[in-house]
Every structure is written in structure tokens, then in C-alpha cells.
N, C-alpha and C positions, 0 to 999 in steps of 0.2 A: 721359381721352379727349381727343384733339386736336380743336381747332376747325377750321372750314373754312379760315380764313385761315392757320392753322399748317400745315395739310396742303398748301395751295398754295405756301407759302414753302419747305417741305421739298422738294416736287417741283421747284421752281425751282432750289434748291441742287443737287439731284441732277443736273438737266440741265446745270448749269454745272460739275459735277465738284467741288463744294465740301462734300460730305457726309462725315461721319465714317464709320468702318466700321460702327458700330451703325446709323446712319441709312440707309446703303446697304442693309444687310441687311433693314431694315424695309420700304423701298420695294420691294425685290426680292420679298419675301414677299407684298406686295400683288398683284404681277403674277401670281404663282403661284396665289394664292388665288382671284383673279378668274377665271382660266382654269379652275381645277379645279372651280369652281362651275358653270361652263358645261358641262363634260364630266364628268358625274357618274359615268361608268363607270370612270374611272381612279381607283384606290384610293390611300389616303394613302401607303402604302409605295412605290408606283411614283412618286409625286410627289417624295418625299424622295430616292430613288435618282436620278431625273432631275436634280434640282437639284445633287446632288453631282457627277454626271458633267459637267454643264454648267460648274460652277465649277472643277473640276479642269482641264478643258480650257482655260478662260480664264486661270487662274493660270500654267499651263505656257506659254501663248502670251506672257503679259506678262513672264515671266522671261526667255524667249528674246530678246525684243525690248526689254529693259530700257533699252538705250541710246537708244531712240526715245522721248524724253519728249514726250508729247502729252496735252494736257488733255482731248482728246476720248475717251480710252479708256473712262472710266466710261459715257459715252453708248453707245459701241459695245458695251460689255459688257452693258448693260441690254437693248439691242436683241437681242444674241445670246441672252440668257436667254429673252426672249419668243419669238423665232423658233424657237430650238432646241426650246423646250418645246412650241410648237404642232406642230412636226413630230413630236415624240415622241408627243403625244396622238393625232394623226391616224394614226400608225403603229399605235398600240395599238388604236384604233377599227377599223381595217381588219383587223387580226389577229382581233379578236373577231367581226367580221361574217363573216369567212371561216370561222372555226371553227363559228359558228352555222349557216351554210349547209351546211357539211360534215355537221354533226349532223342537220340536216333531211333532207338527201339520203340519209343512211344509214337513216333511219327512215321515209322517204316511203312505202315499200312496205307498212308496217304501219298507215298512217293511211288510214281510209276516208273519202273526200271526199264532199260532199253532191251532190244531184242538180242539174238545171238545166233549161233550156228544150229539151225533147225531146218529139217527137210524130210521129205518122204520120197523114196525111190520106188517106182512101179516098173517091174520087169516085163519082158515080152510075153511071159505066160500069165500075166495078170496079178502075180503075187506082189505084195507091198512090203517094203522094209522101212521102218522108222529110223532114219539116220541120226535122229536126236538121241535115241535110246540104244542103238546098236553099239556093240563093243568094237574097239579098234582091231584092225586086221582084215583078212579076207572075209567079206560078208556074203558073197554070192559067186557062183560060177555058172556061166551060160554060154553055150555055143562056142567054146574055145576061148572065152574071155574070163579073166579073173577081175572081180570088182573089190577094191580095197578101200577101207575107210581109215584115214590117219587121225592122230590125236589133235591135229590142227584144224579139224573141220573141213576135210578135203576128201573128195571121192576120186579114185584113180582107176582107170581101165587099162589093163595090160593083156596082150595076146598070150595065151597059154599054149594053144595048139592051133596053128594056122590052118591045118587040114580040116578042122571042125568048124571053121567060121561060117556063120549064117548071116546073110545080108538082109533078110526079111524080118528080123526081130527088132522091135523098137522099144526103147526105155524112155521113161519120163521122170524127171526130177522136179519136185514142186516145193517151194518154200511157202510157209504160212505168213500171215501178218506177224511181224516180230521175228522173222527168220531171215537167214542168208546162208549161202553155201558156195563152195568152190568145187569145180569138177574138172578133171582132166579127161577129155574124150578119147576114144580109142585111137584117133589119129595123132594125139599129142596136143591138140588144141586145148587151151585153158579158158575156162569160162567162170566168171564170178556172177552169181545169181543174186539179185537184190530181193527184198521182201515182197511177198505176195506175187511170185513169178513162177513160171514153169518153162521147162525146156524139153522138147521131145526130139530124140535123136536115135539113129540106128546103133545096134550093139556093135556092128562092124561096118565101116565105110567101104564102098566099092571104088573102082578106079575111074568111073565115069564122072561122078560128082559127089560132093558131100553136102547133104541137105539137112538142116535142123529147123525146128519151128519154135518160136519164142512168144510167150505172153508175159508182159511185165517189163522188167529191166534187167539187162545183163551187159557185162563188159567182156569182150572177146580178145584173146591173143591167139590168132589163127596160125597153126603150124603149116609150113609149106610142105606140099606132097606131090610127088611125081608118079605118073603111071608107068606102065611097062615100056612105053615109047619115049620116055624122058620128058613128056609134056606135063605141065602143072595141072593138078586136079583142082577145079574151083570149089570154094566153100560158100554155101548159100544159107542165108537166114531169112525165113519167111515169117512175117508178122501180120496176122489177119485180125483186125479189130472191127471191121465193118464200118459203115457210115463214111465211106470215102477215105479211110485211113490205112488201107491194106498196102503192104509194100514187100519187095524182095530185095535183099542186099546180096551182092556177089563180090567175093574177094578172092585173092590168090594167097596172100600171107600178110597180115596187117593187124593193127590194134584199133579197136573202135568200140563205141558204146551205143546201145539201142535202148530208148525209153519208149515203151509201147504199152501203156496201161489203158484199160477201157475207160477209166474216169478222167483221162486227160484229153484235151481237145485235139491234140495232134500226135503224130508218130515221128519221133525225132531220132536221128542217127548222127553221132559225132565222131569224127575221125581224128585219131592221134598220130598214126603212123601208117605209111603205105598209100594205097589208093583203093577206093571201092566204087562200085556202080550201084546206084539206087534206081529201082523201078517202081513207079506208081502203078499198082495192079488194076486200078479202075480205068486209067487212061492209057496204060502201057507206055507212058512217057518215061524217059530215063534222065539221070543226071550223074555226073562224075564228081566225087568228093576228093579234095586234097586235104592234107593235114591242117588242122586249125579251122575246118569248116564243119557246118552242121546242115543236114537236110531236114526239111519239114514236109510231111505229107498230111494234108488236112482236107476236110470236106469242102472248104471254100475255094479250092483251086485244083484243077486237074494236073497241074505242073508239079515238078519237084523243086521246091523253093530251097535255095542254098544261101547261107549267110556265114560270115566270119564270126567266130566265137573264141573264147578262151577254152580250148578243148580240155585242159587239165581240170577245170572246174566241174566238168560233167562227170568225172569219175572219182571225185573226192569221197563219195559214199563207199567205194571199194576200199579206201584207205582209212575209213572210220570217221568221216566228218560229214556234217551237214554244211553245205556251202551255198548260201543264198546270194545270187548275183542279180540284184534288182528284180526279184521274183514277186509275183502277186501273192496275196495271202492264201488264196485257195490252193495254189500249187504247193506252197510250203506246208499247209495243214494236211494235204494229201500225203506228203512224205512222212510227216509226223504220225499220222493215223496208221500208215502201213508198218512203220518201224516199231512203234510202241504198242501196236494192237489196241488202239482206242477209237472210239466214235467221236465225230466232230459235228457240232450243231452251231448254227449262226443265229444271232438275234440282233435286232435293230437294223440300222442302215448299212448298206454294203460299204466295205472299207476299200476305197479306190486308192491304194497306196502300195508301192513296191518296197521290198525290204532287202537289205544286204547284210552279210556277216558270215562268220564261220564258227562252228562249235562242234565238239566231239559228239559223235553218235552214241557214245557210251556214257554220256551224262544222263541223269534222269530227265524225264520229260518236263519236270518242274523247272529245271535249270534252263532248258531250251526256251520254254515259254517266258521265263523271266527276262531272257535276252531280248526277245521280241517286244516285251512290254516296256523296256527302257526307252523305246522310241516315242512312247506316249500316244501312239496312234491306235493301239489295240489293248484290250484287257481280256483275261481268261479266268474261267472258273472251272475247277475240276470236281466232278461229281462221280465218284467211283471210277469207271473206265470211260467216262464221257467228258469231253472238253467243250465248254460253252465259250464261243467267241463273241466278244462284245466290243462295240466302238468306244 
């Protein structure tokens, strides 16, 4: 192995045109090796072919101009090797990128892309605003309230004129399948609305209570509010699904998630911070949740069932992830159906297996299904916007 001083002397001889053929070949191979390490996509055979083409051209040129004796030719030849090789590599890279883009464009219609910030706002007077298409800025004014859409997919309510506030006007924000949206309510409470969900709320809250109605799934960060007497104003969320799954959640200021879809067997509330009271509206029984606990309201029991859970797992959807923590296949496919706006059909025997894992919600549905298929317990077939689930 050559020392640093020996390498420097060899390079100096090369620059001065004093190398033997063996030494020139060694220096030239260093150039090629250094460049090939930087451009890993060019394979070894292409490197060898490129080197042969380069030196054939150089030898032909030097033979034609053999009467021009100039000690600079080794330097020029070395420069030609590097520059020609760089051009060769760039050309190869462009070819591969073009081929990749062509392949993607050919299969683009077969890939089902994820959802995004889509919602419709219905105002108290019945008028509807598509938040998907609305321009950023103030999109509506009603009863002393300005409603603003931001470029981050967020709806913000701000009080413009307190004297004009009306407490009998209700707004509703709805997300479609393949949609989500964040809203800042008039009291400062932040709500993240998941796909195929709706939230009905007053345009302005009073000092007695703050009541909203939810269908679907939402994550709440409730702002604390005091009335004129200095007492806290409770914040309540009502979810009425029927079939023994109706509930009311009462909080003072806290972070929690409610999953209340019609096609799920139960109504689940998960607490991350603070404390909340859960009431089963069928039996009027109540339960108190602590952080890291989840309540379940189901037709099979009049009680409020409370279990310990990983609370952070329940809100990964808000941060852009699917997180499956030993979930059954039907629950997982319901999530996929809502977010990618696809229909799901099952064939063959029921798959009695739970699945775990995490993947970005902004991957295509094809990538999510591929992850599930690696378990070997399930197979999928995509037909348009229909997913066939097979054992």
C-alpha cells in the first residue's frame, strides 16, 4: 500500500508527464473509481466500456497528431478521461431518470393516491363553502365572527365584533372519504377532523356550556374558558350513533380523541392529557378517564368500559400515520376505505388474525396493502377503486 508521500509524488509525475504506462493506468483508475463511488447507479460493465471508448478516442487522436510533440498531452488526456466520464455518467443518469418517469406515468392510473385537506363548511344560514376550492383568507363573516382559511388546511374563527355575536347559529364542517381538516373553534379549541367525519358547533359559545356534536373521528385540544364569575365553562362532545353506542364527553381543558363511526362496533374515547367524564346515554352511567386510558361504549354493555392503552397510538392519524396495534383486518380496512376513498369487498374464509405496524398515510394505498401482504395472512387485488380482500 502506497504512503501519502508516495501518492503525492506519483500525482506530481503524472501532472508533469513523467509517469510510466503502468503508473498512468493506476492514476487513471483512481479517477474512475472516485467518480463511480459517487454515482452508484452506473454499473461496473458500463465503467469499463466507458474507459475503453475514452482511451480508444485518445489513442486515435494522438496517432493522428504524432508529429506534434507536446509534453502536455498526458495532462490533457487525464482531463479528457475525467470530463468525458462525467458526461457519460450524467447521460446515464438522465436516461435512467427518464425511464423511471415513463414507468411511473404508465402505471399512474393503477396507483390509488392518499387523501388530503378536503372539507365542506355549512353556515348557519344554510349556505355551503367548499374548503377544498376556497382561496386562502377570510372566506365568510357571520354574526360578528370572521372565518379564515389558511394555506395549511386550517379553518380559524375569530371574533370581529362582540356586540354582534349570536349564539343560536350553528355551523357544520364535514370531511368526505379521502379528506381531513383542522379547525380552530370560536373559543380557541383546536379540532383535527379525520376522514368521513362531521362536527356541528355554534358560531359563538355562551358562558353556560360549550356543546358540539361529532360523527366520525376527531382529536380535540380544548381551550380553558372562564365565565363572568371566574368558573370554568365545560366543553361537551355528543356522539349519537344509535344501537347502544351514544355517549357524551365532558371536559374542562384537555387533549383527547373520539372514534365514533357508524360502521365500527363501539364508540371509543382516548385521553392523552387532563381528565374527562364519559356518560353512556343509554344507561346514564358515567366513567372518569385518566391519561393513557380509553373508554368503550358498546351495545353489549350498559357500562362505560375503561382500559389502559397506548394513547399516542390513537392519534397517529393526526400526525400522518396509520398505526395498527394488533387490530383486526376489518378495522384496518375501514381506515383504508375512508382515507383512500375506496370500496372494500371480502372473499373466502374470514381472516381471524390481528395486524401491527406503522406506515405513512401519504403513501399510496398500494404500498399500505403491500405491507399487510408481507405477513402472508392476506392478499389483495385492486380493481379500479375497489379492493378485494382474499385469504
